[in-house]
C-alpha positions as protocol buffer text, in pm:
chain_id: "A"
residue {
  index: 1
  type: MET
  ca { x: -394 y: 919 z: 704 }
}
residue {
  index: 2
  type: LEU
  ca { x: -622 y: 1162 z: 882 }
}
residue {
  index: 3
  type: ILE
  ca { x: -995 y: 1094 z: 887 }
}
residue {
  index: 4
  type: GLN
  ca { x: -1205 y: 1400 z: 964 }
}
residue {
  index: 5
  type: ALA
  ca { x: -1569 y: 1408 z: 1068 }
}
residue {
  index: 6
  type: SER
  ca { x: -1669 y: 1591 z: 749 }
}
residue {
  index: 7
  type: ASP
  ca { x: -1519 y: 1307 z: 542 }
}
residue {
  index: 8
  type: LEU
  ca { x: -1731 y: 1054 z: 727 }
}
residue {
  index: 9
  type: ARG
  ca { x: -2057 y: 1234 z: 656 }
}
residue {
  index: 10
  type: THR
  ca { x: -1990 y: 1262 z: 284 }
}
residue {
  index: 11
  type: THR
  ca { x: -1858 y: 910 z: 224 }
}
residue {
  index: 12
  type: GLY
  ca { x: -2143 y: 727 z: 394 }
}
residue {
  index: 13
  type: PHE
  ca { x: -1902 y: 519 z: 601 }
}
residue {
  index: 14
  type: ASP
  ca { x: -1882 y: 538 z: 977 }
}
residue {
  index: 15
  type: ILE
  ca { x: -1545 y: 565 z: 1151 }
}
residue {
  index: 16
  type: MET
  ca { x: -1522 y: 193 z: 1230 }
}
residue {
  index: 17
  type: THR
  ca { x: -1589 y: 97 z: 869 }
}
residue {
  index: 18
  type: ARG
  ca { x: -1323 y: 339 z: 744 }
}
residue {
  index: 19
  type: LEU
  ca { x: -1078 y: 216 z: 1006 }
}
residue {
  index: 20
  type: ALA
  ca { x: -1150 y: -148 z: 924 }
}
residue {
  index: 21
  type: LEU
  ca { x: -1101 y: -91 z: 552 }
}
residue {
  index: 22
  type: PHE
  ca { x: -777 y: 102 z: 611 }
}
residue {
  index: 23
  type: VAL
  ca { x: -625 y: -166 z: 836 }
}
residue {
  index: 24
  type: LYS
  ca { x: -721 y: -450 z: 603 }
}
residue {
  index: 25
  type: GLU
  ca { x: -594 y: -266 z: 295 }
}
residue {
  index: 26
  type: MET
  ca { x: -263 y: -175 z: 459 }
}
residue {
  index: 27
  type: ARG
  ca { x: -214 y: -528 z: 593 }
}
residue {
  index: 28
  type: LYS
  ca { x: -259 y: -669 z: 243 }
}
residue {
  index: 29
  type: THR
  ca { x: -37 y: -400 z: 90 }
}
residue {
  index: 30
  type: TYR
  ca { x: 243 y: -501 z: 327 }
}
residue {
  index: 31
  type: GLY
  ca { x: 183 y: -870 z: 254 }
}
residue {
  index: 32
  type: LEU
  ca { x: 88 y: -956 z: 612 }
}
residue {
  index: 33
  type: THR
  ca { x: -155 y: -1215 z: 734 }
}
residue {
  index: 34
  type: GLN
  ca { x: -379 y: -1135 z: 1028 }
}
residue {
  index: 35
  type: VAL
  ca { x: -151 y: -1353 z: 1241 }
}
residue {
  index: 36
  type: ASP
  ca { x: 156 y: -1156 z: 1123 }
}
residue {
  index: 37
  type: LEU
  ca { x: -16 y: -826 z: 1201 }
}
residue {
  index: 38
  type: ALA
  ca { x: -114 y: -942 z: 1549 }
}
residue {
  index: 39
  type: LEU
  ca { x: 241 y: -1060 z: 1626 }
}
residue {
  index: 40
  type: LYS
  ca { x: 416 y: -752 z: 1484 }
}
residue {
  index: 41
  type: SER
  ca { x: 184 y: -505 z: 1657 }
}
residue {
  index: 42
  type: GLY
  ca { x: 165 y: -689 z: 1990 }
}
residue {
  index: 43
  type: VAL
  ca { x: -212 y: -736 z: 1996 }
}
residue {
  index: 44
  type: GLY
  ca { x: -416 y: -1053 z: 1989 }
}
residue {
  index: 45
  type: LEU
  ca { x: -537 y: -1222 z: 1672 }
}
residue {
  index: 46
  type: ARG
  ca { x: -898 y: -1185 z: 1784 }
}
residue {
  index: 47
  type: PHE
  ca { x: -844 y: -808 z: 1819 }
}
residue {
  index: 48
  type: VAL
  ca { x: -712 y: -786 z: 1462 }
}
residue {
  index: 49
  type: ARG
  ca { x: -1005 y: -989 z: 1329 }
}
residue {
  index: 50
  type: ASP
  ca { x: -1259 y: -779 z: 1518 }
}
residue {
  index: 51
  type: LEU
  ca { x: -1089 y: -458 z: 1407 }
}
residue {
  index: 52
  type: GLU
  ca { x: -1099 y: -560 z: 1040 }
}
residue {
  index: 53
  type: GLN
  ca { x: -1468 y: -648 z: 1078 }
}
residue {
  index: 54
  type: GLY
  ca { x: -1542 y: -304 z: 1220 }
}
residue {
  index: 55
  type: LYS
  ca { x: -1674 y: -426 z: 1553 }
}
residue {
  index: 56
  type: LYS
  ca { x: -1732 y: -123 z: 1775 }
}
residue {
  index: 57
  type: SER
  ca { x: -1658 y: -316 z: 2095 }
}
residue {
  index: 58
  type: THR
  ca { x: -1300 y: -343 z: 1966 }
}
residue {
  index: 59
  type: LEU
  ca { x: -1227 y: 27 z: 1986 }
}
residue {
  index: 60
  type: ARG
  ca { x: -953 y: 60 z: 2245 }
}
residue {
  index: 61
  type: LEU
  ca { x: -752 y: 353 z: 2122 }
}
residue {
  index: 62
  type: ASP
  ca { x: -423 y: 228 z: 2266 }
}
residue {
  index: 63
  type: LYS
  ca { x: -453 y: -107 z: 2087 }
}
residue {
  index: 64
  type: VAL
  ca { x: -584 y: 49 z: 1765 }
}
residue {
  index: 65
  type: ASN
  ca { x: -279 y: 278 z: 1763 }
}
residue {
  index: 66
  type: GLN
  ca { x: -45 y: -18 z: 1822 }
}
residue {
  index: 67
  type: VAL
  ca { x: -174 y: -162 z: 1495 }
}
residue {
  index: 68
  type: LEU
  ca { x: -179 y: 170 z: 1307 }
}
residue {
  index: 69
  type: ARG
  ca { x: 180 y: 257 z: 1405 }
}
residue {
  index: 70
  type: LEU
  ca { x: 304 y: -27 z: 1186 }
}
residue {
  index: 71
  type: PHE
  ca { x: 166 y: 168 z: 890 }
}
residue {
  index: 72
  type: GLY
  ca { x: 283 y: 512 z: 1004 }
}
residue {
  index: 73
  type: ALA
  ca { x: -64 y: 622 z: 1117 }
}
residue {
  index: 74
  type: GLU
  ca { x: -252 y: 688 z: 1439 }
}
residue {
  index: 75
  type: MET
  ca { x: -595 y: 791 z: 1560 }
}
residue {
  index: 76
  type: ALA
  ca { x: -626 y: 1097 z: 1778 }
}
residue {
  index: 77
  type: PRO
  ca { x: -879 y: 1369 z: 1853 }
}
residue {
  index: 78
  type: VAL
  ca { x: -885 y: 1644 z: 1595 }
}
residue {
  index: 79
  type: LYS
  ca { x: -992 y: 1989 z: 1710 }
}
residue {
  index: 80
  type: SER
  ca { x: -1289 y: 2122 z: 1524 }
}
residue {
  index: 81
  type: PRO
  ca { x: -1491 y: 2442 z: 1572 }
}
residue {
  index: 82
  type: ALA
  ca { x: -1712 y: 2430 z: 1881 }
}
residue {
  index: 83
  type: PRO
  ca { x: -2085 y: 2464 z: 1829 }
}
residue {
  index: 84
  type: GLU
  ca { x: -2204 y: 2821 z: 1866 }
}
residue {
  index: 85
  type: ASP
  ca { x: -2424 y: 2738 z: 2164 }
}
residue {
  index: 86
  type: ILE
  ca { x: -2128 y: 2616 z: 2376 }
}
residue {
  index: 87
  type: THR
  ca { x: -1903 y: 2864 z: 2553 }
}
residue {
  index: 88
  type: PRO
  ca { x: -1558 y: 2745 z: 2664 }
}
residue {
  index: 89
  type: PRO
  ca { x: -1480 y: 2782 z: 3035 }
}
residue {
  index: 90
  type: ALA
  ca { x: -1301 y: 3100 z: 3143 }
}
């Protein structure tokens, strides 16, 4: 699942809300409890709870990706066109 910036503007959800909904939905789809998800992904239960609640202080990309890998997904920067007023270095 790839979330692009343009998707976020049109859906009205910020990235943490979309991420939280995705993780919670996938966890339930796979029949996992929050405890199961924490154990299988190697993160703490509090991290899983905070992630599913969309808490921004939770966003550690390495830990988020540990959770997402269980569902065949990951978060990573996606290259988008640079603003016209920025020139890349030579």
